C-alpha positions, 0 to 999 in steps of 0.5 A: 715074275717081271720086274715091272709090276702092279702093286695093290695095296690095300689097309683097313683099320679098325679103331677101338671108337667104332666097329667100321673099318677105314679102308684105303687102296692105292693101285701103283705101278712098281718095281719088283726083285728078289734077291737073297730070299728076300722079295722087294717092291719099290715105288714113289707115293704122292701126297696131296697138297704137297709136291715132294713124293716119298720112295716106298721100299717093301722088303718081305719074305715068309713071316716078316715084312719090312717097309721103309719110306724116304722123302716127304715121310720118313719110318722104318717099320717092321712086321714080325710075326708073333713080335712087337716093334717100335718105329719113329714116324716122321711127317711134315706135321711131327713125328709119331712114336708107333708099335707094330705088334704083328700077329700074322704075316703070310704070303703066297707066291705063284709065277706071276703073282704074288700076295701078302697079308699082314695082320696087326695091331697098331700102337700110338705113343704106347697105347692101342690105337687099331687094329689093321690089316694090309693086304699087297697083290702083285702082278706081273705088268704084261699089259692085262688088266688089273681087276679092281675088287 
């Protein structure tokens, strides 16, 4: 896999009130590398209404994913299959204590593409908030078109 990649990051959240899920999708250029058996994807994220961006570092391997955000938003979230982890999510509007109960973390690796699927329950202040999914699709950036799905 090349260092220059395109990252498609999709999130889906099902709250306890409605059966419809909230979808978020981002496609962004990113940096990729692999070290000591772990994969890393690094990219900057802009938030509407703010000048400062947030640097995202995603580290993953089979059955675990770490997401670290530094900048406007600060958090270190750990998704480990069949484990619950807590994190302090610092936003411009205040801090939130979140719990991440990862049910599954799956990775599929090909020569020029990696897919990661995470299924987890999200808690806020020790209360179940939503069932969530993250889908990452990382592709070598070889000048080819990245299909929107």
